[in-house]
C-alpha positions as CSV (number, residue, x, y, z in Angstrom):
1,M,54.1,-179.6,-282.9
2,T,52.2,-180.8,-285.9
3,V,49.6,-183.6,-286.4
4,K,52.1,-185.8,-288.2
5,E,54.7,-185.3,-285.4
6,V,52.2,-186.4,-282.7
7,I,51.2,-189.5,-284.7
8,A,54.8,-190.4,-285.5
9,H,55.7,-190.2,-281.8
10,F,53.2,-192.9,-281.0
11,A,54.5,-195.1,-283.9
12,T,58.2,-194.7,-282.9
13,H,58.4,-194.5,-279.1
14,E,57.6,-196.7,-276.2
15,A,53.9,-197.5,-275.7
16,V,51.9,-194.9,-273.8
17,Y,49.2,-196.4,-271.4
18,C,47.5,-193.2,-270.2
19,A,45.9,-190.7,-272.5
20,Y,47.1,-187.9,-270.3
21,G,50.7,-189.2,-270.3
22,A,51.2,-187.9,-273.8
23,E,50.7,-184.3,-272.7
24,E,54.0,-184.4,-270.8
25,D,55.9,-186.4,-273.4
26,L,54.8,-184.1,-276.3
27,D,54.5,-180.8,-274.3
28,L,50.8,-180.5,-275.4
29,D,48.3,-178.1,-273.7
30,M,45.4,-179.5,-271.8
31,P,42.9,-181.3,-274.0
32,F,39.9,-179.0,-274.9
33,A,37.5,-181.9,-275.1
34,E,37.2,-185.5,-274.0
35,I,34.7,-187.5,-276.2
36,D,33.6,-191.0,-277.1
37,H,33.8,-192.7,-273.7
38,S,34.0,-196.5,-273.5
39,F,33.4,-198.0,-270.1
40,H,35.1,-201.2,-269.1
41,R,35.0,-203.0,-265.8
42,W,38.2,-201.6,-264.4
43,F,38.9,-198.6,-266.5
44,T,37.4,-196.0,-268.9
45,V,38.7,-195.2,-272.3
46,A,38.1,-191.9,-274.1
47,T,39.5,-189.7,-276.9
48,N,41.2,-186.5,-275.8
49,L,41.2,-183.7,-278.4
50,Y,44.2,-181.4,-278.8
51,K,44.7,-178.3,-281.0
52,V,48.2,-178.4,-282.6
53,E,50.0,-176.2,-285.1
54,D,48.3,-177.5,-288.2
55,G,45.0,-179.0,-287.0
56,F,43.5,-181.3,-284.5
57,V,44.7,-184.6,-283.1
58,G,42.9,-187.2,-281.0
59,I,44.7,-189.4,-278.5
60,R,42.6,-192.4,-277.5
61,G,43.4,-194.4,-274.3
62,P,42.6,-194.9,-270.7
63,V,41.5,-191.8,-268.8
64,E,40.2,-193.3,-265.6
65,L,41.1,-196.3,-263.4
66,K,38.3,-197.8,-261.2
67,S,40.6,-199.5,-258.7
68,E,43.1,-197.9,-256.5
69,S,45.4,-201.0,-256.7
70,M,45.7,-200.7,-260.5
71,C,48.3,-198.7,-262.5
72,W,47.8,-197.5,-266.1
73,R,49.8,-200.4,-267.6
74,D,47.4,-202.9,-265.9
75,A,44.6,-201.9,-268.2
76,D,46.8,-203.3,-271.1
77,Y,45.4,-200.7,-273.5
78,E,47.9,-198.8,-275.5
79,C,47.1,-195.3,-276.6
80,T,46.8,-194.3,-280.2
81,A,46.9,-191.0,-282.0
82,F,45.1,-189.9,-285.1
83,E,44.1,-186.8,-287.0
84,M,40.7,-185.3,-286.3
85,E,38.5,-182.8,-288.1
86,P,35.7,-180.5,-286.8
87,V,32.2,-181.4,-287.8
88,Q,29.3,-178.9,-287.8
89,V,26.2,-180.2,-286.0
90,T,22.6,-178.8,-286.4
91,T,20.4,-178.9,-283.3
92,Y,17.0,-177.4,-282.6
93,R,15.3,-175.6,-279.7
94,K,11.9,-174.3,-278.9
95,K,11.2,-171.0,-280.6
96,A,10.7,-168.1,-278.2
97,T,7.3,-166.6,-278.6
């Protein structure tokens, strides 16, 4: 599956309310990273990163519910998909002597 196909799926199909629900619908592998967490009172939103045929795609949506009586749709937060790109980061550590 390509980046454009994943993004088009979100634009043309019924809303997805759980970031992990897209894995089943699109037959994606497990996400290799979960970044950019946003904590709300009853749920947590994050971006799951997936490697697809021609690049990387991010799917942002709820990843955790904080109440056992809730379902994903109760968060009222629709997932979105978008193209991602890797970014090199420089960091520093103490030099060994």
